[in-house]
Every structure is written in C-alpha cells, then in structure tokens.
VEXMI-546817 format. One record per atom (N, C-alpha, C): atom name; residue number from 0; y, z, x. Coordinates in Angstrom, 2 decimals, always signed. Layout:
BEGIN
{a CA&k NUM&north Y&up Z&east X} $
...
//
This chain:
BEGIN
{a N&k 0&north -16.28&up -92.22&east -10.98} $
{a CA&k 0&north -17.10&up -91.01&east -11.00} $
{a C&k 0&north -16.83&up -90.25&east -12.30} $
{a N&k 1&north -17.85&up -89.73&east -12.86} $
{a CA&k 1&north -17.75&up -88.95&east -14.08} $
{a C&k 1&north -17.16&up -87.58&east -13.77} $
{a N&k 2&north -16.36&up -87.05&east -14.68} $
{a CA&k 2&north -15.79&up -85.72&east -14.46} $
{a C&k 2&north -16.83&up -84.62&east -14.62} $
{a N&k 3&north -18.00&up -84.97&east -15.12} $
{a CA&k 3&north -19.05&up -83.96&east -15.27} $
{a C&k 3&north -19.95&up -83.89&east -14.05} $
{a N&k 4&north -19.77&up -84.80&east -13.08} $
{a CA&k 4&north -20.58&up -84.82&east -11.87} $
{a C&k 4&north -19.66&up -84.78&east -10.66} $
{a N&k 5&north -19.96&up -83.89&east -9.74} $
{a CA&k 5&north -19.18&up -83.77&east -8.50} $
{a C&k 5&north -20.02&up -84.32&east -7.35} $
{a N&k 6&north -19.45&up -85.24&east -6.59} $
{a CA&k 6&north -20.12&up -85.81&east -5.42} $
{a C&k 6&north -19.54&up -85.20&east -4.16} $
{a N&k 7&north -20.40&up -84.96&east -3.18} $
{a CA&k 7&north -19.94&up -84.43&east -1.90} $
{a C&k 7&north -20.86&up -84.93&east -0.79} $
{a N&k 8&north -20.27&up -85.13&east +0.38} $
{a CA&k 8&north -21.05&up -85.49&east +1.56} $
{a C&k 8&north -20.80&up -84.45&east +2.63} $
{a N&k 9&north -21.88&up -83.92&east +3.20} $
{a CA&k 9&north -21.79&up -82.94&east +4.29} $
{a C&k 9&north -22.20&up -83.63&east +5.58} $
{a N&k 10&north -21.23&up -84.02&east +6.40} $
{a CA&k 10&north -21.58&up -84.71&east +7.64} $
{a C&k 10&north -22.37&up -83.83&east +8.60} $
{a N&k 11&north -22.16&up -82.51&east +8.56} $
{a CA&k 11&north -22.89&up -81.63&east +9.47} $
{a C&k 11&north -24.39&up -81.65&east +9.19} $
{a N&k 12&north -24.78&up -81.93&east +7.94} $
{a CA&k 12&north -26.19&up -82.00&east +7.56} $
{a C&k 12&north -26.64&up -83.43&east +7.23} $
{a N&k 13&north -25.70&up -84.37&east +7.22} $
{a CA&k 13&north -25.98&up -85.74&east +6.78} $
{a C&k 13&north -26.64&up -85.69&east +5.41} $
{a N&k 14&north -25.94&up -85.05&east +4.46} $
{a CA&k 14&north -26.50&up -84.75&east +3.15} $
{a C&k 14&north -25.50&up -85.10&east +2.04} $
{a N&k 15&north -25.96&up -85.89&east +1.08} $
{a CA&k 15&north -25.18&up -86.21&east -0.12} $
{a C&k 15&north -25.64&up -85.29&east -1.24} $
{a N&k 16&north -24.67&up -84.71&east -1.94} $
{a CA&k 16&north -24.99&up -83.84&east -3.07} $
{a C&k 16&north -24.24&up -84.33&east -4.31} $
{a N&k 17&north -24.96&up -84.37&east -5.43} $
{a CA&k 17&north -24.36&up -84.63&east -6.74} $
{a C&k 17&north -24.68&up -83.41&east -7.60} $
{a N&k 18&north -23.64&up -82.78&east -8.13} $
{a CA&k 18&north -23.82&up -81.60&east -8.98} $
{a C&k 18&north -23.25&up -81.87&east -10.36} $
{a N&k 19&north -24.11&up -81.67&east -11.36} $
{a CA&k 19&north -23.64&up -81.75&east -12.74} $
{a C&k 19&north -22.95&up -80.42&east -13.03} $
{a N&k 20&north -21.68&up -80.51&east -13.46} $
{a CA&k 20&north -20.86&up -79.31&east -13.63} $
{a C&k 20&north -20.91&up -78.72&east -15.03} $
{a N&k 21&north -21.39&up -79.50&east -15.97} $
{a CA&k 21&north -21.46&up -78.99&east -17.34} $
{a C&k 21&north -22.62&up -79.66&east -18.05} $
{a N&k 22&north -23.01&up -79.08&east -19.17} $
{a CA&k 22&north -24.05&up -79.69&east -19.99} $
{a C&k 22&north -23.53&up -81.00&east -20.53} $
{a N&k 23&north -24.31&up -82.04&east -20.39} $
{a CA&k 23&north -23.93&up -83.34&east -20.92} $
{a C&k 23&north -25.07&up -83.85&east -21.77} $
{a N&k 24&north -24.76&up -84.77&east -22.64} $
{a CA&k 24&north -25.80&up -85.31&east -23.51} $
{a C&k 24&north -26.55&up -86.42&east -22.79} $
{a N&k 25&north -27.72&up -86.72&east -23.26} $
{a CA&k 25&north -28.53&up -87.77&east -22.67} $
{a C&k 25&north -27.86&up -89.12&east -22.70} $
{a N&k 26&north -26.94&up -89.34&east -23.63} $
{a CA&k 26&north -26.31&up -90.65&east -23.74} $
{a C&k 26&north -25.44&up -90.96&east -22.52} $
{a N&k 27&north -24.94&up -89.95&east -21.83} $
{a CA&k 27&north -24.13&up -90.20&east -20.65} $
{a C&k 27&north -24.96&up -90.21&east -19.38} $
{a N&k 28&north -26.20&up -89.79&east -19.45} $
{a CA&k 28&north -27.02&up -89.64&east -18.25} $
{a C&k 28&north -27.15&up -90.93&east -17.46} $
{a N&k 29&north -27.45&up -92.03&east -18.09} $
{a CA&k 29&north -27.63&up -93.28&east -17.35} $
{a C&k 29&north -26.36&up -93.69&east -16.65} $
{a N&k 30&north -25.23&up -93.55&east -17.33} $
{a CA&k 30&north -23.95&up -93.89&east -16.70} $
{a C&k 30&north -23.67&up -93.02&east -15.50} $
{a N&k 31&north -24.00&up -91.75&east -15.59} $
{a CA&k 31&north -23.79&up -90.84&east -14.46} $
{a C&k 31&north -24.70&up -91.21&east -13.29} $
{a N&k 32&north -25.95&up -91.54&east -13.58} $
{a CA&k 32&north -26.86&up -91.95&east -12.51} $
{a C&k 32&north -26.43&up -93.28&east -11.89} $
{a N&k 33&north -25.93&up -94.20&east -12.71} $
{a CA&k 33&north -25.44&up -95.47&east -12.18} $
{a C&k 33&north -24.23&up -95.22&east -11.27} $
{a N&k 34&north -23.38&up -94.27&east -11.62} $
{a CA&k 34&north -22.23&up -93.94&east -10.78} $
{a C&k 34&north -22.66&up -93.44&east -9.40} $
{a N&k 35&north -23.79&up -92.75&east -9.33} $
{a CA&k 35&north -24.30&up -92.30&east -8.04} $
{a C&k 35&north -24.56&up -93.49&east -7.12} $
{a N&k 36&north -25.05&up -94.59&east -7.67} $
{a CA&k 36&north -25.38&up -95.77&east -6.86} $
{a C&k 36&north -24.13&up -96.46&east -6.31} $
{a N&k 37&north -22.97&up -96.13&east -6.86} $
{a CA&k 37&north -21.72&up -96.72&east -6.39} $
{a C&k 37&north -20.91&up -95.75&east -5.53} $
{a N&k 38&north -21.38&up -94.53&east -5.38} $
{a CA&k 38&north -20.62&up -93.51&east -4.66} $
{a C&k 38&north -20.71&up -93.73&east -3.16} $
{a N&k 39&north -19.57&up -93.90&east -2.48} $
{a CA&k 39&north -19.63&up -94.10&east -1.03} $
{a C&k 39&north -20.28&up -92.92&east -0.31} $
{a N&k 40&north -20.14&up -91.72&east -0.86} $
{a CA&k 40&north -20.76&up -90.53&east -0.26} $
{a C&k 40&north -22.27&up -90.68&east -0.22} $
{a N&k 41&north -22.84&up -91.32&east -1.25} $
{a CA&k 41&north -24.29&up -91.47&east -1.35} $
{a C&k 41&north -24.81&up -92.53&east -0.40} $
{a N&k 42&north -24.04&up -93.59&east -0.23} $
{a CA&k 42&north -24.54&up -94.74&east +0.51} $
{a C&k 42&north -24.52&up -94.53&east +2.02} $
{a N&k 43&north -23.95&up -93.42&east +2.47} $
{a CA&k 43&north -23.88&up -93.16&east +3.90} $
{a C&k 43&north -25.05&up -92.39&east +4.45} $
{a N&k 44&north -25.95&up -91.92&east +3.60} $
{a CA&k 44&north -27.07&up -91.10&east +4.06} $
{a C&k 44&north -28.28&up -91.29&east +3.14} $
{a N&k 45&north -29.48&up -91.17&east +3.67} $
{a CA&k 45&north -30.66&up -91.25&east +2.81} $
{a C&k 45&north -31.11&up -89.88&east +2.27} $
{a N&k 46&north -30.36&up -88.83&east +2.54} $
{a CA&k 46&north -30.74&up -87.47&east +2.11} $
{a C&k 46&north -29.88&up -87.07&east +0.91} $
{a N&k 47&north -30.50&up -87.04&east -0.26} $
{a CA&k 47&north -29.78&up -86.78&east -1.50} $
{a C&k 47&north -30.31&up -85.54&east -2.19} $
{a N&k 48&north -29.38&up -84.67&east -2.59} $
{a CA&k 48&north -29.69&up -83.49&east -3.39} $
{a C&k 48&north -28.99&up -83.65&east -4.73} $
{a N&k 49&north -29.77&up -83.71&east -5.81} $
{a CA&k 49&north -29.20&up -83.81&east -7.16} $
{a C&k 49&north -29.40&up -82.48&east -7.85} $
{a N&k 50&north -28.30&up -81.79&east -8.06} $
{a CA&k 50&north -28.31&up -80.47&east -8.71} $
{a C&k 50&north -28.16&up -80.68&east -10.21} $
{a N&k 51&north -29.29&up -80.61&east -10.91} $
{a CA&k 51&north -29.30&up -80.85&east -12.36} $
{a C&k 51&north -29.56&up -79.54&east -13.12} $
{a N&k 52&north -29.22&up -78.41&east -12.48} $
{a CA&k 52&north -29.48&up -77.11&east -13.12} $
{a C&k 52&north -28.69&up -76.93&east -14.41} $
{a N&k 53&north -27.58&up -77.63&east -14.58} $
{a CA&k 53&north -26.79&up -77.50&east -15.80} $
{a C&k 53&north -27.09&up -78.57&east -16.83} $
{a N&k 54&north -28.05&up -79.43&east -16.51} $
{a CA&k 54&north -28.43&up -80.48&east -17.46} $
{a C&k 54&north -29.48&up -79.95&east -18.41} $
{a N&k 55&north -29.53&up -80.47&east -19.61} $
{a CA&k 55&north -30.60&up -80.06&east -20.52} $
{a C&k 55&north -31.96&up -80.56&east -19.99} $
{a N&k 56&north -33.01&up -79.98&east -20.49} $
{a CA&k 56&north -34.35&up -80.41&east -20.11} $
{a C&k 56&north -34.50&up -81.90&east -20.41} $
{a N&k 57&north -35.12&up -82.60&east -19.50} $
{a CA&k 57&north -35.23&up -84.05&east -19.63} $
{a C&k 57&north -36.31&up -84.44&east -20.63} $
{a N&k 58&north -36.21&up -85.66&east -21.08} $
{a CA&k 58&north -37.22&up -86.23&east -21.98} $
{a C&k 58&north -38.14&up -87.13&east -21.15} $
{a N&k 59&north -39.34&up -87.42&east -21.65} $
{a CA&k 59&north -40.20&up -88.36&east -20.93} $
{a C&k 59&north -39.53&up -89.73&east -20.73} $
{a N&k 60&north -38.78&up -90.19&east -21.72} $
{a CA&k 60&north -38.12&up -91.49&east -21.60} $
{a C&k 60&north -37.10&up -91.48&east -20.47} $
{a N&k 61&north -36.29&up -90.42&east -20.39} $
{a CA&k 61&north -35.28&up -90.32&east -19.33} $
{a C&k 61&north -35.95&up -90.18&east -17.96} $
{a N&k 62&north -36.98&up -89.37&east -17.88} $
{a CA&k 62&north -37.69&up -89.18&east -16.61} $
{a C&k 62&north -38.33&up -90.49&east -16.15} $
{a N&k 63&north -38.90&up -91.23&east -17.07} $
{a CA&k 63&north -39.53&up -92.51&east -16.74} $
{a C&k 63&north -38.48&up -93.49&east -16.22} $
{a N&k 64&north -37.31&up -93.56&east -16.87} $
{a CA&k 64&north -36.24&up -94.46&east -16.43} $
{a C&k 64&north -35.78&up -94.09&east -15.02} $
{a N&k 65&north -35.56&up -92.80&east -14.76} $
{a CA&k 65&north -35.11&up -92.37&east -13.43} $
{a C&k 65&north -36.14&up -92.72&east -12.37} $
{a N&k 66&north -37.40&up -92.43&east -12.64} $
{a CA&k 66&north -38.43&up -92.58&east -11.60} $
{a C&k 66&north -38.90&up -94.02&east -11.41} $
{a N&k 67&north -38.88&up -94.85&east -12.46} $
{a CA&k 67&north -39.41&up -96.21&east -12.31} $
{a C&k 67&north -38.34&up -97.29&east -12.23} $
{a N&k 68&north -37.12&up -96.99&east -12.64} $
{a CA&k 68&north -36.04&up -97.97&east -12.61} $
{a C&k 68&north -34.97&up -97.57&east -11.61} $
{a N&k 69&north -34.36&up -96.40&east -11.83} $
{a CA&k 69&north -33.21&up -95.99&east -11.03} $
{a C&k 69&north -33.59&up -95.66&east -9.58} $
{a N&k 70&north -34.63&up -94.87&east -9.36} $
{a CA&k 70&north -35.01&up -94.48&east -8.00} $
{a C&k 70&north -35.36&up -95.68&east -7.11} $
{a N&k 71&north -36.14&up -96.65&east -7.57} $
{a CA&k 71&north -36.39&up -97.81&east -6.71} $
{a C&k 71&north -35.11&up -98.58&east -6.37} $
{a N&k 72&north -34.18&up -98.66&east -7.31} $
{a CA&k 72&north -32.91&up -99.33&east -7.01} $
{a C&k 72&north -32.09&up -98.53&east -6.00} $
{a N&k 73&north -32.10&up -97.20&east -6.13} $
{a CA&k 73&north -31.40&up -96.36&east -5.16} $
{a C&k 73&north -32.01&up -96.53&east -3.78} $
{a N&k 74&north -33.33&up -96.53&east -3.70} $
{a CA&k 74&north -34.02&up -96.70&east -2.42} $
{a C&k 74&north -33.68&up -98.05&east -1.79} $
{a N&k 75&north -33.59&up -99.09&east -2.60} $
{a CA&k 75&north -33.28&up -100.43&east -2.08} $
{a C&k 75&north -31.89&up -100.47&east -1.46} $
{a N&k 76&north -30.95&up -99.74&east -2.01} $
{a CA&k 76&north -29.59&up -99.71&east -1.46} $
{a C&k 76&north -29.54&up -99.12&east -0.06} $
{a N&k 77&north -30.49&up -98.27&east +0.26} $
{a CA&k 77&north -30.45&up -97.55&east +1.53} $
{a C&k 77&north -31.33&up -98.15&east +2.61} $
{a N&k 78&north -32.11&up -99.17&east +2.28} $
{a CA&k 78&north -32.99&up -99.77&east +3.28} $
{a C&k 78&north -32.17&up -100.25&east +4.46} $
{a N&k 79&north -32.66&up -100.10&east +5.68} $
{a CA&k 79&north -34.02&up -99.75&east +6.07} $
{a C&k 79&north -34.30&up -98.25&east +6.08} $
{a N&k 80&north -33.27&up -97.41&east +5.87} $
{a CA&k 80&north -33.53&up -95.96&east +5.79} $
{a C&k 80&north -34.38&up -95.67&east +4.56} $
{a N&k 81&north -35.12&up -94.58&east +4.60} $
{a CA&k 81&north -35.98&up -94.18&east +3.48} $
{a C&k 81&north -35.28&up -93.07&east +2.69} $
{a N&k 82&north -35.07&up -93.33&east +1.39} $
{a CA&k 82&north -34.44&up -92.33&east +0.52} $
{a C&k 82&north -35.34&up -91.11&east +0.39} $
{a N&k 83&north -34.75&up -89.95&east +0.59} $
{a CA&k 83&north -35.44&up -88.66&east +0.41} $
{a C&k 83&north -34.57&up -87.90&east -0.58} $
{a N&k 84&north -35.08&up -87.70&east -1.79} $
{a CA&k 84&north -34.29&up -87.13&east -2.87} $
{a C&k 84&north -34.92&up -85.85&east -3.39} $
{a N&k 85&north -34.10&up -84.80&east -3.46} $
{a CA&k 85&north -34.55&up -83.52&east -4.01} $
{a C&k 85&north -33.77&up -83.24&east -5.29} $
{a N&k 86&north -34.49&up -82.95&east -6.35} $
{a CA&k 86&north -33.88&up -82.49&east -7.60} $
{a C&k 86&north -33.88&up -80.97&east -7.57} $
{a N&k 87&north -32.73&up -80.36&east -7.79} $
{a CA&k 87&north -32.60&up -78.92&east -7.90} $
{a C&k 87&north -32.52&up -78.59&east -9.39} $
{a N&k 88&north -33.54&up -77.88&east -9.89} $
{a CA&k 88&north -33.67&up -77.62&east -11.33} $
{a C&k 88&north -33.77&up -76.12&east -11.58} $
{a N&k 89&north -33.42&up -75.68&east -12.79} $
{a CA&k 89&north -33.63&up -74.26&east -13.11} $
{a C&k 89&north -35.13&up -74.00&east -13.33} $
{a N&k 90&north -35.56&up -72.75&east -13.15} $
{a CA&k 90&north -36.99&up -72.44&east -13.32} $
{a C&k 90&north -37.57&up -72.90&east -14.65} $
{a N&k 91&north -36.81&up -72.81&east -15.74} $
{a CA&k 91&north -37.34&up -73.21&east -17.04} $
{a C&k 91&north -37.62&up -74.72&east -17.06} $
{a N&k 92&north -36.80&up -75.48&east -16.38} $
{a CA&k 92&north -37.03&up -76.92&east -16.34} $
{a C&k 92&north -38.23&up -77.25&east -15.45} $
{a N&k 93&north -38.36&up -76.54&east -14.34} $
{a CA&k 93&north -39.52&up -76.75&east -13.47} $
{a C&k 93&north -40.81&up -76.47&east -14.24} $
{a N&k 94&north -40.80&up -75.41&east -15.03} $
{a CA&k 94&north -41.98&up -75.07&east -15.84} $
{a C&k 94&north -42.24&up -76.16&east -16.88} $
{a N&k 95&north -41.19&up -76.69&east -17.47} $
{a CA&k 95&north -41.33&up -77.76&east -18.46} $
{a C&k 95&north -41.93&up -79.01&east -17.82} $
{a N&k 96&north -41.53&up -79.31&east -16.58} $
{a CA&k 96&north -42.09&up -80.48&east -15.88} $
{a C&k 96&north -43.58&up -80.30&east -15.62} $
{a N&k 97&north -44.02&up -79.06&east -15.44} $
{a CA&k 97&north -45.45&up -78.78&east -15.22} $
{a C&k 97&north -46.22&up -78.72&east -16.53} $
{a N&k 98&north -45.61&up -78.13&east -17.56} $
{a CA&k 98&north -46.34&up -77.84&east -18.80} $
{a C&k 98&north -46.40&up -79.01&east -19.78} $
{a N&k 99&north -45.39&up -79.85&east -19.80} $
{a CA&k 99&north -45.37&up -80.98&east -20.72} $
{a C&k 99&north -46.25&up -82.10&east -20.14} $
{a N&k 100&north -47.34&up -82.46&east -20.83} $
{a CA&k 100&north -48.28&up -83.45&east -20.26} $
{a C&k 100&north -47.62&up -84.78&east -19.91} $
{a N&k 101&north -46.72&up -85.27&east -20.75} $
{a CA&k 101&north -46.07&up -86.56&east -20.47} $
{a C&k 101&north -45.17&up -86.46&east -19.25} $
{a N&k 102&north -44.36&up -85.42&east -19.18} $
{a CA&k 102&north -43.47&up -85.24&east -18.02} $
{a C&k 102&north -44.27&up -85.00&east -16.75} $
{a N&k 103&north -45.33&up -84.22&east -16.86} $
{a CA&k 103&north -46.16&up -83.94&east -15.69} $
{a C&k 103&north -46.75&up -85.23&east -15.12} $
{a N&k 104&north -47.23&up -86.10&east -15.99} $
{a CA&k 104&north -47.82&up -87.37&east -15.55} $
{a C&k 104&north -46.76&up -88.26&east -14.89} $
{a N&k 105&north -45.58&up -88.33&east -15.47} $
{a CA&k 105&north -44.50&up -89.16&east -14.91} $
{a C&k 105&north -44.09&up -88.64&east -13.54} $
{a N&k 106&north -43.92&up -87.33&east -13.42} $
{a CA&k 106&north -43.48&up -86.76&east -12.15} $
{a C&k 106&north -44.57&up -86.82&east -11.10} $
{a N&k 107&north -45.81&up -86.60&east -11.48} $
{a CA&k 107&north -46.91&up -86.71&east -10.51} $
{a C&k 107&north -46.98&up -88.12&east -9.94} $
{a N&k 108&north -46.79&up -89.11&east -10.78} $
{a CA&k 108&north -46.79&up -90.50&east -10.31} $
{a C&k 108&north -45.62&up -90.74&east -9.36} $
{a N&k 109&north -44.46&up -90.16&east -9.64} $
{a CA&k 109&north -43.29&up -90.34&east -8.79} $
{a C&k 109&north -43.43&up -89.62&east -7.46} $
{a N&k 110&north -44.14&up -88.49&east -7.44} $
{a CA&k 110&north -44.34&up -87.74&east -6.20} $
{a C&k 110&north -45.39&up -88.39&east -5.29} $
{a N&k 111&north -46.23&up -89.23&east -5.85} $
{a CA&k 111&north -47.35&up -89.82&east -5.10} $
{a C&k 111&north -46.85&up -90.74&east -3.99} $
{a N&k 112&north -47.64&up -90.87&east -2.92} $
{a CA&k 112&north -47.28&up -91.81&east -1.85} $
{a C&k 112&north -47.26&up -93.24&east -2.37} $
{a N&k 113&north -46.64&up -94.11&east -1.60} $
{a CA&k 113&north -46.63&up -95.52&east -1.95} $
{a C&k 113&north -45.31&up -96.01&east -2.52} $
{a N&k 114&north -44.37&up -95.13&east -2.75} $
{a CA&k 114&north -43.05&up -95.53&east -3.24} $
{a C&k 114&north -42.11&up -95.75&east -2.06} $
{a N&k 115&north -41.00&up -96.45&east -2.27} $
{a CA&k 115&north -40.03&up -96.63&east -1.19} $
{a C&k 115&north -39.08&up -95.42&east -1.06} $
{a N&k 116&north -39.49&up -94.29&east -1.61} $
{a CA&k 116&north -38.69&up -93.07&east -1.58} $
{a C&k 116&north -39.62&up -91.87&east -1.53} $
{a N&k 117&north -39.06&up -90.74&east -1.13} $
{a CA&k 117&north -39.76&up -89.45&east -1.21} $
{a C&k 117&north -39.01&up -88.61&east -2.21} $
{a N&k 118&north -39.72&up -87.97&east -3.12} $
{a CA&k 118&north -39.12&up -87.20&east -4.20} $
{a C&k 118&north -39.81&up -85.86&east -4.32} $
{a N&k 119&north -39.01&up -84.81&east -4.50} $
{a CA&k 119&north -39.54&up -83.47&east -4.77} $
{a C&k 119&north -38.57&up -82.75&east -5.71} $
{a N&k 120&north -39.08&up -81.74&east -6.39} $
{a CA&k 120&north -38.29&up -80.90&east -7.29} $
{a C&k 120&north -38.33&up -79.48&east -6.76} $
{a N&k 121&north -37.18&up -78.82&east -6.77} $
{a CA&k 121&north -37.04&up -77.46&east -6.25} $
{a C&k 121&north -36.25&up -76.59&east -7.21} $
{a N&k 122&north -36.51&up -75.29&east -7.16} $
{a CA&k 122&north -35.68&up -74.32&east -7.89} $
{a C&k 122&north -34.80&up -73.54&east -6.92} $
{a N&k 123&north -35.00&up -73.72&east -5.62} $
{a CA&k 123&north -34.24&up -73.01&east -4.59} $
{a C&k 123&north -33.49&up -74.04&east -3.73} $
{a N&k 124&north -32.17&up -73.90&east -3.66} $
{a CA&k 124&north -31.37&up -74.89&east -2.93} $
{a C&k 124&north -31.67&up -74.88&east -1.44} $
{a N&k 125&north -31.90&up -73.71&east -0.86} $
{a CA&k 125&north -32.22&up -73.64&east +0.57} $
{a C&k 125&north -33.49&up -74.40&east +0.90} $
{a N&k 126&north -34.51&up -74.24&east +0.08} $
{a CA&k 126&north -35.77&up -74.96&east +0.29} $
{a C&k 126&north -35.57&up -76.46&east +0.11} $
{a N&k 127&north -34.76&up -76.85&east -0.86} $
{a CA&k 127&north -34.49&up -78.27&east -1.09} $
{a C&k 127&north -33.81&up -78.89&east +0.12} $
{a N&k 128&north -32.80&up -78.22&east +0.66} $
{a CA&k 128&north -32.09&up -78.74&east +1.83} $
{a C&k 128&north -33.02&up -78.79&east +3.03} $
{a N&k 129&north -33.83&up -77.75&east +3.23} $
{a CA&k 129&north -34.78&up -77.74&east +4.35} $
{a C&k 129&north -35.74&up -78.92&east +4.24} $
{a N&k 130&north -36.24&up -79.20&east +3.04} $
{a CA&k 130&north -37.15&up -80.35&east +2.85} $
{a C&k 130&north -36.42&up -81.66&east +3.14} $
{a N&k 131&north -35.20&up -81.79&east +2.63} $
{a CA&k 131&north -34.44&up -83.01&east +2.86} $
{a C&k 131&north -34.24&up -83.28&east +4.35} $
{a N&k 132&north -34.05&up -82.23&east +5.11} $
{a CA&k 132&north -33.79&up -82.37&east +6.54} $
{a C&k 132&north -35.07&up -82.41&east +7.37} $
{a N&k 133&north -36.23&up -82.42&east +6.70} $
{a CA&k 133&north -37.49&up -82.54&east +7.39} $
{a C&k 133&north -37.99&up -81.24&east +8.00} $
{a N&k 134&north -37.42&up -80.11&east +7.57} $
{a CA&k 134&north -37.81&up -78.81&east +8.11} $
{a C&k 134&north -38.91&up -78.14&east +7.28} $
{a N&k 135&north -39.27&up -78.75&east +6.18} $
{a CA&k 135&north -40.25&up -78.19&east +5.25} $
{a C&k 135&north -41.00&up -79.35&east +4.62} $
{a N&k 136&north -42.31&up -79.26&east +4.57} $
{a CA&k 136&north -43.09&up -80.32&east +3.90} $
{a C&k 136&north -43.62&up -79.89&east +2.60} $
//
C-alpha cells in the first residue's frame, strides 16, 4: 500500500474507502490504483468510495485509463457481486469534469448503463455513501 493512500473497511456499512492523503503526481497514480486491486479491504465488498479530493485535477488520459482499463478489471475481481464505486471530488474538480469536453465525454460514457460496474462522482461524502448503500439513486 502506498503511504499516500489510506485504505479502510467499515463492516457496519460494508464499505471500502481509499483516501488520498496528500497531493501526488500523475506518475504514481497507476501504481496507487493497482494497489487498490490487491487490498484485502477492497476485495471483501463491492461498495467502494475513492476520496480523491486531495488529488490534482485529472487528465483525459488518466480518466480514460481508469474508466476503460482499471474499472473493468476491478469489477471482474468482485464478480458475481456488482462493483458500485463513488468518487469523492472537490467542487472544482467536479466542475472540471463537466466543463472539459474530453473529460465530460469520458465520464458520460463511464456513467452510462451497460458496464459491469456502477460509477458516480460526488462532492458530498454523505450523498456518496447513501448512493453506495442504495439509499439514493
């Protein structure tokens, strides 16, 4: 596990959380995401909250890799359960995901039905957890 990412499992909510604790460069991002796939805390539940509020704004290349390469592999590890993943982002990053045409297209495709996972982005942790637990659509 990377020292810049903290993993936790909440058995009371059946929820895995990964929190980036400091700003990291894009060069470590793939390694950190790969570490999530090996975390025993993650493999015990299909409900994942990734708190990326301390990460820099993503690039289209990084977003494409996460949504088309990493997420399908994460979902495959959890079958037959269905991965439900919430990204917790700062408001400026949420706005960037909406305003940048390339990022918007990548994320819209990832949110669409037909994937082996459910994905949403939130700026409020309570709403993210409620969605993960099926209390909010």
